[in-house]
C-alpha positions in Angstrom: -10.6 -46.6 -11.3 -14.0 -45.4 -13.1 -15.0 -42.3 -13.5 -17.8 -40.3 -13.6 -18.8 -39.2 -17.2 -17.2 -35.3 -18.2 -15.0 -35.7 -15.5 -11.1 -35.9 -15.8 -8.5 -38.3 -14.4 -6.5 -36.2 -12.1 -3.4 -37.2 -13.4 -4.6 -36.0 -17.0 -5.3 -32.9 -15.9 -1.7 -32.4 -14.7 -0.1 -33.3 -17.8 -3.1 -31.6 -19.8 -1.7 -28.5 -17.8 2.2 -28.9 -17.9 1.5 -29.2 -21.4 -0.2 -26.0 -21.8 2.1 -24.8 -19.9 5.1 -25.9 -21.7 3.7 -25.2 -25.8 2.9 -21.7 -24.1 6.1 -20.6 -23.2 9.2 -22.1 -25.3 12.1 -21.2 -23.1 11.1 -24.5 -20.7 11.7 -26.8 -23.8 14.8 -27.1 -26.2 14.8 -26.4 -30.2 15.1 -29.2 -32.3 14.5 -30.1 -35.6 13.7 -32.7 -38.3 16.6 -33.1 -40.6 15.5 -33.3 -44.5 17.5 -34.4 -47.6 16.6 -32.4 -50.8 17.8 -35.0 -53.3 20.3 -33.5 -56.5 19.7 -33.1 -60.4 22.7 -35.6 -60.7 25.5 -33.8 -58.2 26.2 -33.0 -55.6 23.8 -29.8 -54.6 24.2 -26.9 -51.9 21.6 -24.3 -50.9 21.4 -20.8 -51.2 17.9 -19.6 -50.1 14.4 -20.4 -48.7 11.1 -18.5 -48.4 8.1 -18.6 -46.3 6.3 -21.3 -47.9 9.6 -23.9 -47.6 10.7 -23.1 -51.0 14.0 -24.1 -51.3 17.1 -23.3 -54.2 19.9 -23.2 -55.1 22.2 -25.0 -57.4 23.2 -29.3 -58.1 25.2 -31.3 -60.4 24.0 -32.0 -63.5 25.6 -34.7 -65.9 26.2 -34.4 -69.2 28.6 -36.4 -70.1 29.6 -40.2 -68.4 32.6 -38.3 -66.6 31.2 -34.6 -66.8 28.6 -32.9 -64.4 27.6 -29.1 -64.8 25.8 -26.8 -61.8 22.3 -25.7 -62.7 20.1 -23.7 -60.9 17.1 -25.0 -58.4 13.9 -25.1 -56.8 12.9 -27.6 -54.6 9.7 -27.8 -52.7 9.6 -30.6 -51.2 7.8 -33.9 -51.4 8.0 -32.8 -55.2 11.4 -33.8 -57.3 13.7 -30.8 -57.0 13.2 -29.1 -60.4 16.1 -27.8 -62.5 15.5 -23.9 -63.8 17.6 -24.2 -66.7 20.3 -21.3 -67.6 19.6 -18.5 -69.6 22.0 -20.0 -72.6 18.8 -22.2 -73.4 19.8 -25.5 -74.7 20.2 -28.7 -73.9 19.7 -29.1 -70.3 22.7 -30.7 -69.3 25.3 -28.9 -71.8 29.6 -28.2 -71.3 29.2 -24.8 -70.3 25.8 -23.6 -69.9 25.7 -22.9 -66.6 23.2 -21.8 -63.5 23.1 -21.1 -60.0 20.3 -19.8 -57.3 21.0 -17.3 -54.9 18.0 -16.3 -53.2 14.4 -16.8 -53.3 11.3 -14.3 -52.1 7.8 -15.1 -50.7 6.3 -15.1 -54.0 8.6 -17.7 -55.4 10.7 -16.0 -57.9 14.6 -16.6 -58.3 17.5 -14.8 -58.3 21.0 -16.1 -58.9 23.7 -16.1 -62.1 24.0 -17.9 -65.4 25.8 -18.1 -68.2 24.3 -15.9 -71.5 25.3 -16.2 -74.9 26.3 -13.1 -75.8 25.1 -11.0 -79.3 28.7 -11.9 -80.6 28.6 -15.4 -79.8 30.2 -15.7 -76.5 29.4 -16.8 -73.0 28.9 -14.4 -70.2 27.9 -14.6 -66.3 24.7 -12.7 -65.7 22.5 -12.3 -63.5 18.9 -13.7 -63.5 14.7 -13.1 -62.2 12.5 -16.3 -62.9 10.2 -18.5 -61.0 8.8 -21.8 -60.9 6.9 -21.8 -64.3 10.0 -19.3 -66.1 11.7 -18.8 -68.4 14.7 -17.2 -67.2 15.2 -13.1 -67.2 18.3 -11.9 -68.4 19.0 -9.3 -65.9 21.6 -7.2 -67.7 24.6 -5.6 -65.9 26.4 -2.4 -65.1 28.0 -2.1 -68.6 30.8 -5.4 -68.1 30.1 -8.3 -69.3 28.9 -10.1 -66.0 26.1 -10.1 -62.9 25.1 -12.2 -60.2 22.0 -11.5 -58.4 22.9 -12.3 -54.7 19.2 -12.0 -52.9 15.6 -10.1 -53.3 12.6 -9.0 -51.3 8.7 -9.3 -51.3 8.6 -6.5 -53.4 10.8 -7.5 -56.3 13.5 -5.9 -55.4 17.0 -7.4 -56.8 20.8 -6.9 -55.3 23.9 -8.5 -56.5 27.1 -6.9 -58.3 27.9 -6.0 -61.8 30.8 -5.4 -63.1 31.5 -1.9 -65.0 33.9 -0.7 -67.8 36.8 2.1 -67.1 39.7 3.5 -67.8 42.0 1.6 -67.1 39.7 -2.0 -65.9 36.7 -3.6 -65.1 36.1 -3.3 -61.4 32.8 -5.0 -59.7 29.9 -2.6 -58.3 26.7 -3.2 -56.4 23.2 -2.6 -57.7 19.4 -2.5 -56.9 17.8 -4.0 -59.8 14.1 -2.9 -60.3 11.4 -3.4 -63.2 10.8 -0.3 -63.2 14.2 1.3 -62.8 16.2 -1.7 -64.4 20.1 -2.0 -63.1 21.4 0.9 -60.3 24.9 1.1 -59.4 25.2 1.3 -55.9 28.7 3.0 -55.8 31.4 2.3 -53.7 34.9 3.4 -51.6 36.2 3.7 -55.0 37.2 0.1 -55.5 35.1 -3.2 -56.1 32.2 -3.7 -53.9 28.9 -6.2 -53.7 25.7 -5.8 -52.5 24.9 -9.5 -50.8 20.8 -8.7 -48.9 18.0 -6.5 -49.0 15.7 -6.4 -46.5 11.8 -4.8 -47.6 12.0 -1.5 -46.8 15.4 -1.6 -50.2 17.9 -1.6 -47.1 21.1 -2.9 -49.1 24.3 -4.8 -47.2 27.2 -6.5 -48.7 31.4 -5.7 -48.5 33.2 -2.4 -50.4 37.0 -2.4 -51.0 38.3 0.2 -48.4 41.4 2.0 -46.9 42.5 1.3 -43.6 43.4 4.0 -40.9 47.3 2.4 -41.6 47.0 2.4 -45.3 46.6 -1.3 -45.8 43.8 -2.4 -48.4 40.7 -4.0 -47.5 36.8 -4.4 -47.1 34.5 -3.4 -45.1 30.5 -4.2 -44.4 28.3 -2.0 -46.0 24.4 -1.2 -45.2 23.0 1.2 -48.2 20.2 3.7 -48.4 18.4 5.0 -50.8 18.9 8.7 -48.5 22.2 8.0 -47.3 24.1 5.7 -49.5 26.9 3.9 -48.6 27.9 3.8 -45.2 30.6 1.8 -43.3 29.3 -0.5 -40.7 32.8 -1.2 -39.1 35.0 -4.5 -37.8 35.6 -6.0 -34.4 38.6 -4.4 -34.3 40.2 -6.4 -36.8 40.7 -5.6 -40.4 37.8 -7.3 -42.5 34.6 -7.6 -42.7 31.6 -8.3 -44.5 27.8 -8.0 -44.6 25.6 -10.7 -45.1 22.4 -10.6 -44.7 20.0 -7.6 -42.9 16.3 -8.3 -41.9 13.3 -6.0 -42.1 13.9 -5.0 -37.8 17.6 -3.5 -39.3 20.1 -6.5 -37.8 23.0 -7.0 -39.7 24.6 -10.8 -39.8 28.4 -11.3 -41.9 31.7 -12.3 -40.9 34.0 -9.6 -39.4 37.5 -9.7 -38.7 38.8 -9.8 -34.7 41.9 -8.0 -32.9 43.9 -11.2 -33.2 43.1 -11.1 -37.6 40.5 -14.3 -36.7 37.0 -14.3 -39.2 33.5 -14.4 -36.4 30.4 -13.9 -37.0 29.0 -11.0 -36.2 25.9 -9.9 -35.8 25.0 -6.0 -35.2 21.3 -4.4 -34.3 19.6 -1.6 -35.9 21.0 0.3 -33.2 24.2 -0.1 -31.1 27.7 -2.0 -31.1 28.1 -5.5 -33.3 27.8 -8.0 -31.5 30.9 -11.4 -31.7 28.7 -14.1 -32.1 31.9 -16.0 -31.4 33.0 -19.9 -32.5 32.0 -23.4 -32.2 35.4 -24.0 -30.7 37.1 -23.6 -33.6 39.0 -20.0 -34.7 36.8 -19.2 -37.5 32.9 -19.0 -38.6 30.6 -16.8 -40.3 26.6 -16.1 -40.6 25.0 -16.4 -43.6 21.0 -15.5 -42.5 18.8 -14.2 -40.2 15.4 -13.9 -39.8 12.6 -11.7 -38.9 13.1 -13.0 -35.4 16.6 -12.7 -35.1 17.7 -16.4 -35.1 21.2 -16.5 -37.1 22.3 -19.1 -39.2 25.9 -19.8 -40.2 28.2 -21.7 -40.4 31.9 -22.1 -37.8 35.0 -24.6 -37.3 35.0 -26.7 -34.2 37.6 -27.8 -32.2 39.9 -29.3 -34.8 39.8 -28.1 -38.4 36.1 -29.6 -39.1 33.4 -27.2 -40.6 30.0 -27.5 -38.9 26.2 -25.8 -39.6 24.8 -23.5 -36.2 22.3 -21.4 -35.1 22.4 -18.3 -33.1 19.9 -17.3 -30.2 19.9 -14.6 -27.9 19.0 -16.6 -25.3 21.0 -19.6 -26.5 23.7 -18.4 -28.2 25.6 -20.1 -30.7 24.6 -23.9 -31.3 26.0 -26.8 -33.4 23.0 -28.0 -35.4 24.1 -31.4 -35.3 23.4 -31.7 -31.9 19.7 -30.4 -32.6 18.1 -32.9 -34.8 16.5 -36.0 -34.1 16.7 -37.8 -37.2 20.7 -37.2 -38.3 22.0 -37.6 -42.5 23.9 -41.2 -42.3 27.2 -41.0 -43.0 26.6 -36.6 -43.2 27.0 -34.0 -41.5 25.4 -30.4 -41.1 28.6 -28.8 -43.2 26.7 -25.4 -43.8 23.4 -23.3 -42.7 22.4 -21.3 -45.9 19.5 -19.2 -45.1 16.7 -19.1 -42.3 12.9 -18.6 -42.8 10.5 -16.9 -40.2 9.0 -19.7 -39.6 12.1 -21.3 -38.0 12.8 -23.6 -41.3 16.6 -23.6 -42.5 18.2 -24.7 -45.0 22.2 -25.7 -45.8 24.3 -28.2 -47.1 26.2 -30.9 -45.7 29.6 -31.9 -46.3 29.2 -34.5 -48.9 26.6 -32.2 -50.6 22.8 -32.9 -50.4 21.0 -30.0 -49.6 19.1 -30.1 -46.6 16.0 -28.4 -44.9 15.8 -28.2 -41.5 11.8 -27.9 -39.4 12.1 -27.3 -36.1 9.9 -29.2 -33.2 10.1 -28.8 -29.9 12.4 -31.2 -27.8 10.1 -33.3 -24.8 11.2 -31.7 -21.6 11.6 -34.8 -19.7 8.7 -33.9 -16.5 6.5 -34.5 -19.7 8.8 -37.4 -21.2 8.1 -39.5 -17.0 4.3 -38.8 -17.1 4.0 -40.0 -20.7 4.9 -43.1 -20.0 
């Protein structure tokens, strides 16, 4: 059928209208992801974090002789090869005892983690570091003990983690907040150990700290720390223990907590409200590792049986197995754990065989559109 110039067939107009409605209303489609293997340095690799630009950090095995590997922190920015960030100890790029791991990255490309450091007396210790793609690693020191780990960094360059301190009769670990101007600040505890795992751009810190339950048992509870209020106990899902993993800029917190029966479940705690049990993928255990500003949560869960799968959770869709949402799944691998999610919805994690993956969201074509396109 011929049409006059400037006119479109009715079918094409309907298709365009449907596409417009579809893209304007994300709820009409099913979220899906494209899988990308980010490679490795020499052996297996595991994800630590991701920023808005899609830069990914973690650690990967480096081979220092034919039969032995050591972990090194990496920075991956596809399609470029994975970059070895080295260690605080310096020396050979791959050698026994020269180890490191990256746990977080901000939108400026600043990376934090831990690394083997050589102390003044020539001995090794585990210290927190701050670095970037151009390096070198900066030793953030400790709270007085010999070890420290940096777990997260916000866009203002504030770093959180934990460090050993020196007390009479022991060297407990305390959560810390590090800034370029103030150095490492002890965030305190409830009389025992404490660990900081996440920080948002307002400087709110989350983690876990040892405490005593009403029955007198030694447990650990998730906490929220603020400069004004100090450590605030976030409670549990009815069981004994909990731990907070991450906090977004809306004050939403995720982690894991025991339910009344003792099983560990992923949780989401709104800025105002009660801790929400995110359930599981069919097994009895799950844990949440990350959350973005849109309230999308990622983590891991046991499925029916003993296998562990990566998940994404949304308020509208609940907990979904990421293995069922990937349009090009890996061969002979499955998505084992989702570690972090950025504000664009990109997810980073690791497979069961130690391959770091990046998932980029796409929008699945609705059935009606498929018919029109065909």
